[in-house]
All heavy atoms as an XYZ file, in Angstrom:
949
protein
N     -13.463    -18.649     20.171
C     -14.637    -17.823     20.278
C     -14.463    -16.577     19.424
O     -13.579    -15.781     19.682
C     -14.820    -17.413     21.744
C     -16.160    -17.706     22.283
S     -16.099    -17.646     24.067
C     -17.003    -16.179     24.311
N     -15.275    -16.381     18.401
C     -15.135    -15.208     17.555
C     -15.486    -13.936     18.318
O     -16.395    -13.911     19.132
C     -16.108    -15.449     16.410
C     -16.982    -16.563     16.817
C     -16.326    -17.269     17.944
N     -14.743    -12.878     18.018
C     -15.016    -11.586     18.626
C     -14.399    -11.394     19.996
O     -14.620    -10.381     20.626
N     -13.642    -12.371     20.482
C     -13.022    -12.262     21.795
C     -11.639    -11.657     21.634
O     -10.875    -12.052     20.753
C     -12.929    -13.657     22.469
C     -12.171    -13.565     23.766
C     -14.306    -14.211     22.682
N     -11.335    -10.674     22.478
C     -10.013    -10.071     22.437
C      -8.952    -11.102     22.777
O      -9.169    -11.983     23.599
C      -9.930     -8.908     23.426
C     -10.774     -7.688     23.081
C     -10.668     -6.663     24.186
C     -10.325     -7.091     21.777
N      -7.823    -10.984     22.122
C      -6.740    -11.922     22.386
C      -6.807    -13.178     21.553
O      -6.015    -14.092     21.740
N      -7.747    -13.261     20.650
C      -7.850    -14.417     19.775
C      -6.603    -14.453     18.898
O      -6.315    -13.519     18.180
C      -9.120    -14.316     18.923
C      -9.433    -15.605     18.204
O      -8.643    -16.541     18.232
N     -10.584    -15.651     17.561
N      -5.843    -15.514     18.946
C      -4.542    -15.570     18.276
C      -4.623    -16.027     16.823
O      -3.598    -16.162     16.176
C      -3.597    -16.494     19.046
O      -4.108    -17.803     19.031
N      -5.802    -16.276     16.308
C      -5.931    -16.710     14.927
C      -5.526    -15.573     13.992
O      -6.033    -14.468     14.082
C      -7.364    -17.149     14.634
C      -7.541    -17.733     13.259
C      -8.952    -18.221     13.060
C      -9.094    -18.801     11.671
N     -10.456    -19.232     11.413
N      -4.590    -15.848     13.084
C      -4.076    -14.849     12.152
C      -4.947    -14.782     10.907
O      -5.221    -15.793     10.286
C      -2.639    -15.214     11.754
C      -2.013    -14.233     10.814
C      -0.970    -13.407     11.497
O      -0.612    -13.684     12.609
N      -0.495    -12.396     10.831
N      -5.348    -13.572     10.522
C      -6.136    -13.384      9.317
C      -5.217    -13.457      8.106
O      -4.166    -12.829      8.073
C      -6.868    -12.057      9.348
N      -5.602    -14.192      7.092
C      -4.767    -14.376      5.909
C      -4.702    -13.117      5.066
O      -3.662    -12.760      4.539
C      -5.320    -15.535      5.098
C      -4.537    -15.798      3.839
C      -5.057    -17.027      3.142
N      -4.486    -17.064      1.810
C      -5.078    -17.597      0.771
N      -6.255    -18.151      0.911
N      -4.518    -17.599     -0.400
N      -5.824    -12.442      4.930
C      -5.877    -11.287      4.046
C      -5.997     -9.964      4.794
O      -6.320     -8.958      4.197
C      -7.048    -11.429      3.066
C      -6.815    -12.493      2.050
C      -7.536    -13.665      2.083
C      -5.865    -12.328      1.069
C      -7.316    -14.654      1.136
C      -5.637    -13.305      0.125
C      -6.369    -14.474      0.163
N      -5.749     -9.953      6.066
C      -5.850     -8.713      6.824
C      -4.718     -7.754      6.487
O      -3.822     -8.048      5.706
N      -4.781     -6.576      7.059
C      -3.741     -5.582      6.864
C      -3.381     -5.008      8.221
O      -3.623     -3.841      8.514
C      -4.213     -4.497      5.893
C      -3.117     -3.653      5.277
C      -2.166     -4.519      4.463
C      -3.705     -2.585      4.386
N      -2.798     -5.853      9.075
C      -2.432     -5.451     10.417
C      -1.158     -4.615     10.443
O      -0.580     -4.276      9.409
N      -0.700     -4.314     11.640
C       0.454     -3.450     11.836
C       1.725     -4.016     11.208
O       2.581     -3.261     10.744
C       0.669     -3.219     13.326
N       1.862     -5.344     11.160
C       3.076     -5.951     10.588
C       3.129     -5.797      9.068
O       4.169     -6.051      8.456
C       3.179     -7.431     10.974
C       2.221     -8.358     10.270
C       0.798     -8.354     10.828
O       0.561     -7.697     11.851
O      -0.061     -9.023     10.225
N       2.035     -5.367      8.448
C       1.994     -5.207      6.991
C       1.932     -3.745      6.561
O       1.617     -3.438      5.427
C       0.792     -5.968      6.422
C       0.940     -7.461      6.623
C      -0.205     -8.210      6.047
C      -0.026     -9.703      6.317
N      -1.157    -10.470      5.847
N       2.258     -2.842      7.494
C       2.245     -1.414      7.187
C       3.605     -0.805      7.479
O       4.259     -1.161      8.452
C       1.198     -0.696      8.024
C      -0.196     -1.137      7.708
C      -1.197     -0.324      8.456
N      -2.535     -0.864      8.217
C      -3.620     -0.257      8.548
N      -3.578      0.914      9.137
N      -4.791     -0.805      8.296
N       4.006      0.114      6.631
C       5.213      0.893      6.893
C       4.797      2.048      7.789
O       3.938      2.844      7.425
C       5.808      1.442      5.593
C       6.405      0.424      4.641
C       6.779      1.097      3.334
C       7.616     -0.216      5.260
N       5.402      2.148      8.963
C       4.983      3.181      9.898
C       6.135      4.095     10.313
O       5.898      5.236     10.691
C       4.369      2.536     11.137
N       7.355      3.595     10.248
C       8.487      4.385     10.724
C       9.001      5.326      9.641
O       9.095      4.958      8.467
C       9.612      3.455     11.177
C       9.214      2.622     12.391
C      10.282      1.653     12.873
N      11.624      2.066     12.560
C      12.557      1.267     12.026
N      12.262      0.023     11.760
N      13.763      1.717     11.780
N       9.346      6.516     10.040
C       9.877      7.515      9.117
C      11.124      6.989      8.417
O      11.326      7.230      7.224
C      10.194      8.794      9.887
C      10.710      9.909      9.028
C      10.986     11.150      9.850
C      11.529     12.248      8.964
N      11.832     13.456      9.723
N      11.950      6.244      9.129
C      13.179      5.699      8.549
C      12.876      4.756      7.385
O      13.613      4.741      6.389
C      13.987      4.969      9.626
N      11.802      3.974      7.486
C      11.419      3.070      6.398
C      10.984      3.854      5.160
O      11.342      3.503      4.039
C      10.296      2.133      6.840
C      10.748      1.119      7.871
O      11.951      0.788      7.877
O       9.907      0.669      8.666
N      10.202      4.924      5.374
C       9.770      5.760      4.256
C      10.985      6.391      3.574
O      11.109      6.365      2.348
C       8.825      6.865      4.740
C       7.395      6.433      4.853
C       6.977      5.590      5.871
C       6.452      6.889      3.950
C       5.666      5.206      5.985
C       5.124      6.513      4.053
C       4.735      5.662      5.074
N      11.888      6.959      4.376
C      13.069      7.615      3.813
C      13.968      6.630      3.079
O      14.527      6.955      2.036
C      13.841      8.328      4.920
C      13.108      9.540      5.445
C      13.797     10.180      6.630
O      14.705      9.549      7.223
O      13.405     11.310      6.980
N      14.115      5.417      3.616
C      14.939      4.396      2.969
C      14.373      4.042      1.599
O      15.111      3.934      0.609
C      15.010      3.144      3.854
C      15.812      1.993      3.249
C      15.829      0.780      4.168
N      14.523      0.361      4.608
C      13.718     -0.465      3.928
N      14.113     -0.961      2.776
N      12.542     -0.799      4.393
N      13.059      3.875      1.511
C      12.440      3.549      0.226
C      12.564      4.704     -0.763
O      12.837      4.487     -1.945
C      10.962      3.196      0.418
C      10.697      1.763      0.825
C       9.240      1.574      1.182
C      11.094      0.812     -0.268
N      12.375      5.928     -0.296
C      12.488      7.082     -1.184
C      13.914      7.256     -1.695
O      14.141      7.638     -2.839
C      12.032      8.355     -0.465
C      10.528      8.456     -0.214
C      10.226      9.629      0.708
C       9.771      8.596     -1.517
N      14.876      6.953     -0.855
C      16.288      7.155     -1.196
C      16.864      5.980     -1.991
O      17.557      6.176     -2.989
C      17.078      7.370      0.095
C      18.484      7.846     -0.063
C      19.167      8.127      1.281
N      19.021      7.035      2.233
C      18.270      7.085      3.338
N      17.595      8.170      3.633
N      18.203      6.052      4.149
N      16.581      4.750     -1.568
C      17.256      3.581     -2.118
C      16.360      2.647     -2.930
O      16.870      1.782     -3.637
C      17.879      2.765     -0.974
C      18.880      3.532     -0.148
C      19.277      2.777      1.111
O      18.941      1.583      1.239
O      19.928      3.392      1.963
N      15.057      2.800     -2.825
C      14.149      1.865     -3.487
C      14.053      2.099     -4.985
O      14.336      3.191     -5.482
N      13.652      1.063     -5.686
C      13.395      1.186     -7.122
C      12.115      1.984     -7.299
O      11.210      1.928     -6.465
C      13.249     -0.197     -7.739
N      12.027      2.734     -8.380
C      10.858      3.583     -8.632
C      10.199      3.159     -9.934
O      10.871      2.909    -10.929
C      11.302      5.034     -8.749
C      10.169      5.974     -9.088
C      10.672      7.344     -9.409
N      11.116      8.003     -8.211
C      11.317      9.307     -8.121
N      11.150     10.071     -9.171
N      11.710      9.832     -6.986
N       8.880      3.092     -9.881
C       8.114      2.782    -11.088
C       6.902      3.712    -11.128
O       6.157      3.798    -10.160
C       7.660      1.324    -11.063
C       6.977      0.915    -12.349
C       6.690     -0.557    -12.397
N       7.951     -1.299    -12.447
C       8.036     -2.604    -12.266
N       6.964     -3.303    -12.000
N       9.197     -3.210    -12.342
N       6.719      4.410    -12.230
C       5.581      5.315    -12.397
C       4.683      4.785    -13.506
O       5.146      4.523    -14.612
C       6.057      6.716    -12.753
O       6.766      7.271    -11.682
N       3.425      4.653    -13.192
C       2.428      4.203    -14.157
C       1.117      4.915    -13.852
O       0.712      5.006    -12.695
C       2.170      2.690    -14.060
C       3.352      1.811    -14.369
C       3.483      1.585    -15.869
N       4.376      0.534    -16.245
C       5.693      0.537    -16.127
N       6.283      1.539    -15.570
N       6.419     -0.468    -16.558
N       0.460      5.405    -14.868
C      -0.862      6.023    -14.744
C      -0.893      7.141    -13.701
O      -1.896      7.326    -13.025
C      -1.916      4.969    -14.382
O      -1.878      3.906    -15.277
N       0.204      7.830    -13.518
C       0.274      8.908    -12.545
C       0.682      8.454    -11.157
O       1.098      9.261    -10.336
N       0.552      7.168    -10.859
C       0.960      6.638     -9.565
C       2.468      6.418     -9.576
O       3.020      5.940    -10.566
C       0.275      5.298     -9.268
C      -1.175      5.427     -8.967
C      -2.116      5.358     -9.976
C      -1.606      5.618     -7.674
C      -3.463      5.468     -9.719
C      -2.954      5.730     -7.393
C      -3.888      5.666     -8.415
N       3.128      6.731     -8.473
C       4.551      6.449     -8.325
C       4.701      5.423     -7.218
O       4.211      5.633     -6.107
C       5.340      7.728     -7.983
O       5.071      8.714     -8.975
C       6.827      7.440     -7.935
N       5.364      4.323     -7.528
C       5.601      3.274     -6.544
C       7.095      3.160     -6.290
O       7.880      3.052     -7.227
C       5.063      1.928     -7.041
C       3.556      1.770     -7.021
C       2.952      2.345     -8.271
C       3.191      0.327     -6.893
N       7.474      3.189     -5.033
C       8.843      2.941     -4.604
C       8.808      1.578     -3.927
O       7.954      1.337     -3.071
C       9.295      3.998     -3.598
C       9.263      5.398     -4.137
C       8.118      6.168     -4.054
C      10.392      5.948     -4.718
C       8.091      7.454     -4.548
C      10.375      7.231     -5.205
C       9.222      7.994     -5.117
N       9.725      0.682     -4.293
C       9.672     -0.650     -3.714
C      11.072     -1.219     -3.531
O      12.015     -0.834     -4.221
C       8.804     -1.596     -4.546
C       9.218     -1.702     -5.988
C      10.018     -2.747     -6.404
C       8.810     -0.761     -6.913
C      10.402     -2.849     -7.727
C       9.188     -0.853     -8.234
C       9.988     -1.893     -8.647
N      11.171     -2.127     -2.577
C      12.436     -2.768     -2.253
C      12.133     -4.113     -1.599
O      11.235     -4.210     -0.768
C      13.227     -1.884     -1.280
C      14.577     -2.429     -0.894
S      15.406     -1.342      0.291
C      15.865     -0.012     -0.776
N      12.876     -5.141     -1.999
C      12.675     -6.456     -1.405
C      13.424     -6.553     -0.080
O      14.428     -5.887      0.135
C      13.151     -7.575     -2.343
O      14.526     -7.356     -2.649
C      12.333     -7.613     -3.614
N      12.899     -7.407      0.791
C      13.532     -7.696      2.075
C      13.898     -9.167      2.102
O      13.453     -9.947      1.259
C      12.566     -7.392      3.226
C      12.251     -5.934      3.377
C      11.465     -5.633      4.662
N      10.660     -6.714      5.193
C       9.383     -6.896      4.924
N       8.756     -6.112      4.096
N       8.723     -7.890      5.474
N      14.676     -9.568      3.080
C      15.100    -10.965      3.185
C      13.913    -11.882      3.485
O      13.802    -12.965      2.924
C      16.164    -11.109      4.261
N      13.037    -11.451      4.376
C      11.887    -12.280      4.744
C      10.812    -11.420      5.379
O      11.044    -10.265      5.710
C      12.291    -13.393      5.698
C      12.898    -12.891      6.992
C      13.340    -14.018      7.886
O      13.815    -15.037      7.376
O      13.209    -13.861      9.104
N       9.647    -12.016      5.541
C       8.532    -11.323      6.177
C       7.414    -11.038      5.191
O       7.535    -11.276      3.997
N       6.321    -10.500      5.715
C       5.182    -10.195      4.848
C       5.433     -8.919      4.050
O       6.295     -8.115      4.410
C       4.037     -9.998      5.850
C       4.716     -9.469      7.069
C       6.045    -10.192      7.120
N       4.689     -8.716      2.970
C       4.809     -7.443      2.249
C       4.279     -6.312      3.126
O       3.386     -6.525      3.953
C       3.932     -7.651      1.018
C       2.985     -8.710      1.392
C       3.700     -9.591      2.369
N       4.866     -5.121      2.976
C       4.435     -3.971      3.775
C       4.104     -2.807      2.850
O       4.747     -2.618      1.822
C       5.519     -3.558      4.767
C       5.861     -4.648      5.757
C       6.782     -4.192      6.845
N       8.038     -3.664      6.306
C       8.995     -3.129      7.051
N       8.849     -3.039      8.355
N      10.101     -2.679      6.495
N       3.115     -2.009      3.245
C       2.614     -0.909      2.429
C       2.738      0.406      3.169
O       2.447      0.493      4.362
C       1.135     -1.152      2.084
C       0.399     -0.017      1.359
C       0.934      0.143     -0.064
C      -1.090     -0.281      1.341
N       3.144      1.438      2.443
C       3.129      2.814      2.929
C       2.474      3.685      1.874
O       2.556      3.397      0.684
N       1.809      4.753      2.313
C       1.114      5.643      1.389
C       1.535      7.075      1.683
O       1.486      7.512      2.835
C      -0.418      5.506      1.520
C      -0.849      4.071      1.261
C      -1.127      6.467      0.574
C      -2.305      3.784      1.585
N       1.951      7.795      0.641
C       2.300      9.213      0.748
C       1.198     10.023      0.091
O       1.017      9.966     -1.126
C       3.609      9.502      0.006
C       4.898      9.125      0.680
C       6.064      9.357     -0.262
C       5.093      9.918      1.937
N       0.459     10.770      0.870
C      -0.615     11.588      0.319
C      -0.724     12.859      1.156
O      -0.639     12.814      2.378
C      -1.955     10.805      0.271
C      -3.006     11.586     -0.479
C      -2.410     10.402      1.627
C      -4.202     10.761     -0.880
N      -0.870     13.991      0.483
C      -0.944     15.265      1.182
C      -2.189     16.024      0.746
O      -2.967     15.559     -0.086
C       0.296     16.097      0.868
O       0.281     16.494     -0.485
N      -2.340     17.221      1.281
C      -3.483     18.047      0.915
C      -3.439     18.485     -0.540
O      -4.457     18.838     -1.109
C      -3.548     19.283      1.805
C      -4.643     19.154      2.833
C      -4.865     20.436      3.522
N      -4.135     20.397      4.779
C      -3.930     21.434      5.543
N      -4.373     22.610      5.196
N      -3.282     21.299      6.660
N      -2.259     18.464     -1.135
C      -2.160     18.813     -2.549
C      -2.830     17.749     -3.426
O      -3.286     18.042     -4.513
C      -0.701     18.955     -2.969
C      -0.044     20.193     -2.425
C       1.365     20.304     -2.941
C       2.036     21.547     -2.417
N       3.401     21.675     -2.927
N      -2.861     16.516     -2.949
C      -3.501     15.443     -3.705
C      -5.014     15.614     -3.724
O      -5.660     15.369     -4.735
C      -3.143     14.082     -3.119
C      -1.725     13.696     -3.364
N      -0.722     14.007     -2.491
C      -1.139     13.060     -4.390
C       0.416     13.568     -2.975
N       0.192     12.984     -4.127
N      -5.573     15.991     -2.585
C      -7.015     16.229     -2.464
C      -7.213     17.118     -1.239
O      -6.725     16.793     -0.154
C      -7.770     14.921     -2.301
N      -7.922     18.215     -1.407
C      -8.082     19.180     -0.321
C      -8.937     18.619      0.820
O      -8.686     18.917      1.985
C      -8.695     20.470     -0.846
N      -9.918     17.827      0.483
C     -10.824     17.303      1.510
C     -10.294     16.007      2.114
O      -9.885     15.093      1.399
C     -12.203     17.060      0.905
C     -12.861     18.346      0.401
C     -14.195     18.043     -0.205
N     -15.054     17.347      0.732
C     -16.094     17.892      1.348
N     -16.393     19.140      1.118
N     -16.819     17.177      2.177
N     -10.337     15.930      3.428
C      -9.851     14.748      4.136
C     -10.631     13.501      3.750
O     -10.068     12.407      3.669
C      -9.926     14.964      5.647
N     -11.917     13.640      3.486
C     -12.721     12.476      3.127
C     -12.257     11.870      1.805
O     -12.246     10.648      1.650
C     -14.217     12.841      3.026
O     -14.367     13.921      2.104
C     -14.772     13.237      4.375
N     -11.833     12.716      0.870
C     -11.331     12.210     -0.415
C      -9.973     11.550     -0.213
O      -9.713     10.462     -0.751
C     -11.245     13.343     -1.465
C     -10.633     12.837     -2.755
C     -12.627     13.930     -1.714
N      -9.093     12.184      0.579
C      -7.781     11.579      0.863
C      -7.944     10.222      1.532
O      -7.269      9.256      1.185
C      -6.935     12.499      1.758
C      -6.396     13.703      1.051
C      -5.322     14.408      1.864
N      -5.703     14.768      3.225
C      -6.338     15.881      3.574
N      -6.687     16.754      2.649
N      -6.613     16.132      4.833
N      -8.861     10.134      2.485
C      -9.093      8.861      3.166
C      -9.652      7.812      2.213
O      -9.293      6.629      2.295
C     -10.027      9.049      4.359
C      -9.368      9.814      5.478
O      -8.138      9.852      5.582
N     -10.168     10.454      6.313
N     -10.501      8.217      1.299
C     -11.029      7.285      0.296
C      -9.939      6.758     -0.619
O      -9.921      5.583     -0.973
N      -9.007      7.635     -0.992
C      -7.870      7.217     -1.818
C      -7.037      6.192     -1.058
O      -6.659      5.153     -1.603
C      -7.023      8.436     -2.229
C      -7.804      9.327     -3.201
C      -5.698      8.005     -2.838
C      -7.158     10.681     -3.456
N      -6.763      6.467      0.209
C      -5.971      5.525      1.014
C      -6.692      4.186      1.165
O      -6.064      3.132      1.067
C      -5.665      6.127      2.388
C      -4.677      7.268      2.319
C      -4.224      7.715      3.677
C      -5.212      8.619      4.314
N      -4.714      9.240      5.566
N      -7.999      4.226      1.360
C      -8.768      2.970      1.474
C      -8.690      2.157      0.188
O      -8.550      0.932      0.230
C     -10.232      3.271      1.792
C     -10.483      3.545      3.227
C     -11.988      3.621      3.497
N     -12.217      4.503      4.608
C     -12.666      5.756      4.506
N     -12.989      6.254      3.338
N     -12.830      6.487      5.577
N      -8.793      2.833     -0.957
C      -8.719      2.129     -2.243
C      -7.355      1.479     -2.434
O      -7.258      0.330     -2.887
C      -8.991      3.106     -3.399
O     -10.307      3.563     -3.352
N      -6.284      2.195     -2.083
C      -4.930      1.650     -2.221
C      -4.736      0.474     -1.279
O      -4.205     -0.574     -1.669
C      -3.879      2.746     -1.981
C      -3.944      3.801     -3.092
C      -2.483      2.149     -1.879
C      -3.120      5.043     -2.823
N      -5.188      0.614     -0.020
C      -5.034     -0.476      0.945
C      -5.810     -1.716      0.531
O      -5.340     -2.839      0.695
C      -5.465     -0.019      2.343
C      -4.436      0.808      3.045
C      -4.728      0.955      4.522
N      -6.017      1.535      4.805
C      -6.222      2.805      5.117
N      -5.217      3.639      5.183
N      -7.434      3.235      5.372
N      -7.009     -1.525     -0.012
C      -7.814     -2.676     -0.435
C      -7.149     -3.413     -1.592
O      -7.098     -4.644     -1.616
C      -9.229     -2.220     -0.825
C     -10.120     -3.325     -1.327
C     -10.443     -4.394     -0.285
O     -10.124     -4.218      0.908
O     -11.017     -5.427     -0.673
N      -6.613     -2.666     -2.560
C      -5.919     -3.306     -3.681
C      -4.697     -4.069     -3.174
O      -4.432     -5.198     -3.604
C      -5.503     -2.256     -4.704
N      -3.957     -3.484     -2.242
C      -2.787     -4.150     -1.666
C      -3.215     -5.405     -0.910
O      -2.587     -6.452     -1.023
C      -2.051     -3.192     -0.731
C      -0.845     -3.786     -0.085
C       0.349     -3.888     -0.777
C      -0.892     -4.254      1.215
C       1.471     -4.437     -0.185
C       0.221     -4.795      1.815
C       1.410     -4.889      1.116
N      -4.286     -5.299     -0.151
C      -4.775     -6.438      0.629
C      -5.100     -7.614     -0.276
O      -4.795     -8.761      0.037
C      -6.018     -6.020      1.421
C      -6.528     -7.079      2.377
C      -7.835     -6.658      2.997
N      -8.933     -6.686      2.052
C      -9.583     -7.793      1.682
N      -9.237     -8.957      2.168
N     -10.577     -7.733      0.808
N      -5.693     -7.334     -1.431
C      -6.071     -8.410     -2.353
C      -4.876     -9.009     -3.090
O      -4.917    -10.167     -3.492
C      -7.099     -7.889     -3.362
C      -8.450     -7.497     -2.767
C      -9.298     -6.793     -3.803
C      -9.152     -8.697     -2.178
N      -3.806     -8.249     -3.267
C      -2.639     -8.725     -4.023
C      -1.470     -9.156     -3.146
O      -0.476     -9.666     -3.644
C      -2.155     -7.627     -4.977
C      -3.145     -7.286     -6.063
C      -3.389     -8.434     -7.024
O      -2.451     -9.203     -7.307
O      -4.535     -8.568     -7.493
N      -1.546     -8.966     -1.848
C      -0.400     -9.181     -0.969
C       0.118    -10.614     -0.938
O       1.312    -10.829     -0.750
C      -0.729     -8.733      0.455
C      -1.747     -9.614      1.138
C      -2.096     -9.104      2.508
O      -1.391     -8.289      3.074
N      -3.186     -9.586      3.053
N      -0.734    -11.587     -1.130
C      -0.310    -12.981     -1.036
C       0.756    -13.322     -2.066
O       1.623    -14.162     -1.818
C      -1.518    -13.905     -1.206
N       0.748    -12.649     -3.206
C       1.694    -12.966     -4.276
C       2.926    -12.056     -4.276
O       3.833    -12.275     -5.069
C       0.991    -12.857     -5.621
N       2.986    -11.068     -3.398
C       4.086    -10.096     -3.447
C       5.368    -10.587     -2.765
O       6.448    -10.154     -3.126
C       3.651     -8.756     -2.829
C       2.645     -7.962     -3.639
C       2.251     -6.702     -2.882
C       3.196     -7.617     -5.003
N       5.256    -11.426     -1.760
C       6.450    -11.868     -1.052
C       6.944    -10.793     -0.086
O       6.204     -9.911      0.314
N       8.215    -10.851      0.280
C       8.801     -9.908      1.238
C       9.187     -8.625      0.510
O      10.324     -8.429      0.107
C      10.007    -10.531      1.918
N       8.223     -7.742      0.349
C       8.417     -6.532     -0.436
C       7.872     -5.337      0.335
O       6.776     -5.405      0.896
C       7.669     -6.679     -1.770
C       7.851     -5.602     -2.811
C       9.253     -5.685     -3.413
C       6.827     -5.764     -3.915
N       8.629     -4.248      0.387
C       8.139     -2.987      0.933
C       7.719     -2.121     -0.242
O       8.473     -1.955     -1.198
C       9.238     -2.265      1.716
C       9.527     -2.902      3.056
O       8.739     -3.758      3.490
O      10.542     -2.534      3.672
N       6.511     -1.567     -0.171
C       5.980     -0.747     -1.259
C       5.494      0.573     -0.677
O       4.763      0.589      0.318
C       4.792     -1.438     -1.975
C       4.278     -0.567     -3.104
C       5.171     -2.804     -2.476
N       5.893      1.656     -1.316
C       5.441      2.989     -0.940
C       4.722      3.571     -2.152
O       5.275      3.598     -3.249
C       6.646      3.846     -0.554
C       6.389      5.249     -0.045
C       5.534      5.211      1.211
C       7.710      5.930      0.251
N       3.486      4.020     -1.973
C       2.655      4.498     -3.084
C       2.412      5.992     -2.930
O       2.011      6.458     -1.857
C       1.292      3.765     -3.121
C       0.422      4.294     -4.248
C       1.494      2.272     -3.261
N       2.639      6.731     -4.014
C       2.277      8.145     -4.084
C       1.269      8.292     -5.228
O       1.621      8.140     -6.388
C       3.499      9.014     -4.350
C       3.135     10.494     -4.436
C       4.345     11.335     -4.714
N       5.154     11.407     -3.517
C       6.439     11.728     -3.521
N       7.061     11.977     -4.646
N       7.112     11.791     -2.395
N      -0.005      8.587     -4.893
C      -1.020      8.704     -5.944
C      -0.861     10.006     -6.718
O      -0.209     10.941     -6.244
C      -2.338      8.685     -5.165
C      -1.993      9.169     -3.807
C      -0.572      8.747     -3.558
N      -1.468     10.100     -7.893
C      -1.388     11.348     -8.663
C      -2.285     12.418     -8.040
O      -3.233     12.116     -7.315
C      -1.905     10.941    -10.042
C      -2.792      9.789     -9.779
C      -2.203      9.071     -8.594
N      -1.963     13.668     -8.320
C      -2.816     14.768     -7.869
C      -4.153     14.676     -8.582
O      -4.221     14.330     -9.755
C      -2.156     16.114     -8.166
C      -0.877     16.318     -7.391
C       0.330     16.426     -8.056
C      -0.886     16.384     -6.008
C       1.509     16.608     -7.345
C       0.284     16.559     -5.290
C       1.486     16.669     -5.971
O       2.644     16.844     -5.266
N      -5.229     14.949     -7.866
C      -6.555     14.913     -8.458
C      -7.138     13.523     -8.617
O      -8.138     13.348     -9.296
N      -6.521     12.517     -8.011
C      -7.041     11.145     -8.114
C      -8.378     11.044     -7.394
O      -8.633     11.740     -6.413
C      -6.048     10.166     -7.494
N      -9.218     10.166     -7.880
C     -10.526      9.933     -7.282
C     -10.625      8.484     -6.820
O     -10.321      7.572     -7.582
C     -11.647     10.222     -8.277
C     -11.750     11.655     -8.657
C     -12.408     12.437     -7.532
N     -12.210     13.856     -7.724
C     -11.792     14.677     -6.785
N     -11.520     14.228     -5.591
N     -11.643     15.955     -7.022
N     -11.045      8.276     -5.579
C     -11.170      6.905     -5.079
C     -12.337      6.176     -5.732
O     -13.266      6.810     -6.226
C     -11.418      7.101     -3.581
C     -12.012      8.459     -3.467
C     -11.427      9.275     -4.582
N     -12.250      4.865     -5.739
C     -13.352      4.064     -6.259
C     -12.869      2.758     -6.851
O     -11.700      2.385     -6.745
N     -13.786      2.068     -7.492
C     -13.497      0.751     -8.056
C     -12.454      0.826     -9.160
O     -11.595     -0.052     -9.270
C     -14.769      0.115     -8.586
N     -12.496      1.885     -9.967
C     -11.514      2.016    -11.049
C     -10.102      2.160    -10.488
O      -9.152      1.563    -11.004
C     -11.859      3.213    -11.933
N      -9.960      2.934     -9.411
C      -8.646      3.100     -8.792
C      -8.167      1.777     -8.199
O      -6.995      1.436     -8.322
C      -8.672      4.166     -7.698
C      -7.329      4.299     -6.985
S      -7.341      5.421     -5.603
C      -7.126      6.943     -6.478
N      -9.065      1.031     -7.563
C      -8.664     -0.259     -6.987
C      -8.154     -1.202     -8.061
O      -7.127     -1.872     -7.877
C      -9.835     -0.888     -6.232
C     -10.012     -0.331     -4.845
C     -10.984     -1.153     -4.034
N     -12.320     -1.205     -4.609
C     -13.248     -0.276     -4.461
N     -12.995      0.786     -3.743
N     -14.437     -0.411     -5.008
N      -8.834     -1.283     -9.187
C      -8.396     -2.161    -10.274
C      -7.059     -1.708    -10.846
O      -6.194     -2.531    -11.153
C      -9.458     -2.231    -11.369
C     -10.674     -3.034    -10.983
C     -10.307     -4.437    -10.521
O      -9.519     -5.128    -11.208
O     -10.792     -4.842     -9.450
N      -6.900     -0.411    -10.987
C      -5.645      0.137    -11.491
C      -4.490     -0.202    -10.543
O      -3.417     -0.624    -10.975
C      -5.791      1.653    -11.625
C      -4.785      2.332    -12.459
C      -5.165      3.802    -12.656
O      -5.807      4.413    -11.813
N      -4.756      4.347    -13.771
N      -4.720     -0.062     -9.239
C      -3.691     -0.375     -8.254
C      -3.385     -1.873     -8.224
O      -2.235     -2.264     -8.078
C      -4.120      0.097     -6.852
C      -4.093      1.595     -6.665
S      -2.490      2.346     -7.035
C      -1.386      1.414     -6.018
N      -4.400     -2.711     -8.391
C      -4.161     -4.154     -8.423
C      -3.249     -4.521     -9.583
O      -2.359     -5.353     -9.444
C      -5.480     -4.925     -8.529
C      -6.256     -4.916     -7.223
C      -7.437     -5.815     -7.277
N      -6.980     -7.210     -7.188
C      -7.802     -8.237     -7.177
N      -9.102     -8.057     -7.265
N      -7.331     -9.469     -7.090
N      -3.461     -3.891    -10.739
C      -2.590     -4.141    -11.894
C      -1.169     -3.681    -11.608
O      -0.212     -4.365    -11.979
C      -3.139     -3.417    -13.122
C      -4.421     -3.997    -13.670
C      -5.015     -3.158    -14.785
O      -4.311     -2.269    -15.311
O      -6.184     -3.391    -15.132
N      -1.014     -2.537    -10.945
C       0.325     -2.042    -10.619
C       1.031     -2.964     -9.631
O       2.221     -3.262     -9.780
C       0.240     -0.621    -10.048
C      -0.200      0.461    -11.025
C      -0.394      1.785    -10.295
C       0.792      0.604    -12.143
N       0.292     -3.434     -8.610
C       0.896     -4.358     -7.645
C       1.246     -5.688     -8.314
O       2.279     -6.282     -8.033
C      -0.020     -4.595     -6.451
C      -0.129     -3.420     -5.520
C      -1.359     -3.007     -5.048
C       1.001     -2.726     -5.113
C      -1.462     -1.932     -4.200
C       0.908     -1.659     -4.258
C      -0.333     -1.247     -3.781
N       0.406     -6.153     -9.217
C       0.699     -7.401     -9.944
C       1.950     -7.226    -10.805
O       2.731     -8.167    -10.965
C      -0.498     -7.797    -10.796
N       2.161     -6.050    -11.351
C       3.356     -5.774    -12.150
C       4.639     -5.787    -11.336
O       5.717     -6.007    -11.876
N       4.549     -5.573    -10.036
C       5.745     -5.597     -9.179
C       6.275     -7.014     -8.989
O       7.434     -7.198     -8.660
C       5.433     -4.987     -7.806
C       5.123     -3.497     -7.774
C       4.820     -3.077     -6.354
C       6.271     -2.691     -8.360
N       5.412     -8.000     -9.176
C       5.824     -9.403     -8.996
C       6.802     -9.840    -10.061
O       7.570    -10.759     -9.876
C       4.622    -10.328     -9.029
C       3.742    -10.199     -7.831
C       2.620    -11.151     -7.949
N       1.552    -10.470     -8.677
C       0.348    -10.953     -8.855
N       0.056    -12.135     -8.412
N      -0.561    -10.270     -9.504
N       6.778     -9.206    -11.219
C       7.600     -9.647    -12.350
C       9.017     -9.163    -12.246
O       9.382     -8.226    -11.692
C       6.974     -9.154    -13.650
C       5.577     -9.687    -13.810
C       4.833     -8.980    -14.944
O       5.347     -8.089    -15.581
N       3.602     -9.402    -15.166
């Protein structure tokens, strides 16, 4: 039954809790030990894991955008690009730091998709 709580059907392209970096220790581990790649002002920290789905973390502060609505739009654009590319990433933890003054939108999503696709290589 669609819309019923407790429905155990797993969404293929969703971005649930198992696909997000939430613990401070995970963020610190990626910042300290992960590989770093900077492109188009975006900085990506990434590290492979033995198994599991790809996981995403986003580092964004008020310095990136003063208004919360803009910061939230940036996070939505990054999450959407990750959601579309996650099937090909494998067991990878990715932490994204956007450039200062970034603007959310379709151009940012395409740019992020290219960056995530570059991590596969």
